[in-house]
Each structure stands twice: as C-alpha cells, then as structure tokens.
N, C-alpha and C positions, 0 to 999 in steps of 0.2 A: 504494500500500500504506500502510495506516495504521500509524504507529509509536507506541510508548508511551514514557514516561519510563524505564521499566525497560529497553526496547530500547536507548535512548540511553545509559543508564548502562553497559550491557554493551558497547556499541560503544566507548564512551569508555575503559573499563577495558582493552579489548583493543588500543586504538590511541591511546595518550596523545599521540603525535606530531601527531595531527590537532588536538587542543586547543592544543598548543604553537604550531602554525603559525597557527591562527585568532587566538589571543591576540597573537602577535608582530605579525601584519599589522594587526590592529585598533589596537594601541598605536602602531605606526609612523604610521598615518594620523592618529590623535589627536594625537600629538606633533609632527606636521608643522604643526599649527595652521592648516592651510589649509581644513579641512573640519570643520564642526560636527556634521553628521548624515551617516550613511552606511548602506548596506544590507548586511545580513549575507550576502545572496546575492552581492554584489559581492566581499566578502572571500573567499567560497567559490570564486568564479571566479579570483581572484588566486592562491589556493592551487593550483588546477589549472594555471594558467599557469606559476607558479613551478616546479611539479613537472616540467612539460614542458621549460622552459628549463634546469633543472638535470639533466635526463635521468633523473629518478626514475621508475621503473616501479612499477606495482602499485596499492596501495590508494587513494592520493590521487586518482588518475585515475578510479577506479571509484566515488567518492563520489556518492551520489544526492543530489538536492536536498531529500530528506526531512529532512536533519539540520541545515541552517543555522538554522532557528528555535530549535532546542534550544541550539545553541552561542551564539546571541545572548543567550538567557536566562541561560546559564551565565556569559557575559561580564558582564552587568549585575549578576548576583549577586556575582561576584568583584570588580567595580569599580563599586560603587554611585555613585561620584563621576562616572561616565560613563553614568549611567542613561538619559540622553536621546540618546546617540550613535546607537543603533539604534532605529528605530521598530518596536515589537513589535506586530504584528497578531495577531489571534486565531489560535491554532494548536492542532494536535492535542496539543501539549505543555502546554497550559493545562488540559486536562481531567484529572480525577482518573485515576490509573493503573488500568487494568483489565488483567487477565492477557491477554497476547497469545500467539499460537502462536509457538514458537521458529522463527525464520526466518533466512535469510541476512541479514546486516546490510548487505551491499553488493549492488549490482545484479549479476545473473549476468554472467559474462564473455562 
C-alpha cells in the first residue's frame, strides 16, 4: 500500500510514542559511538523486539514496514548533525503529497 506524507503525519499525531521510541533507539546507537551508519529498518525491528521483551501489546507490534523511511527522514530533519547516520533511499515519502484515501494506518489485525 502506498503511503503519503499526510498519512504519516496522521499516524504520527495519533501515536507520538512511536517517534519517541524511534528517536530514543537511534540516539542510543549514535551515542554508543560504535556504529557510524545504521538502517532505519533495523531501528524498527529493535522497536518491535523491545515491545515484545517489555510485554507491550498493540500498536508497536502491528507497525508495517511502510513507515520507517518517513521516520528516518523525520530523524534527519530533527538532527541534521546526524544526516549521514541513515542512508535515505528513494521513497514514497520523497514524492510530493497527493491526496490518498483514508485508510487504516496499521496493518489489519
């Protein structure tokens, strides 16, 4: 399913804890000074793992892989000093926003 920046903004507004987790994990990895470049998908998988270990049920485990490119771009925007941490490949979030049909922001249960 193709997502738009507007979809991502709606998802983010409804679930700020997802950004907080993404940001926290990315900064922990950066601050470890052991890794210079990392994948946003890897951060995404760490978020899922962390949710399982903590016994958190719900939205974090239902996250689709559609969103990690948007969060990587959001991270670079928030932390330009770490602009090279994630490799940003071409993504649906690079295209100008077009209206998209209102849809579930998570995969169906």
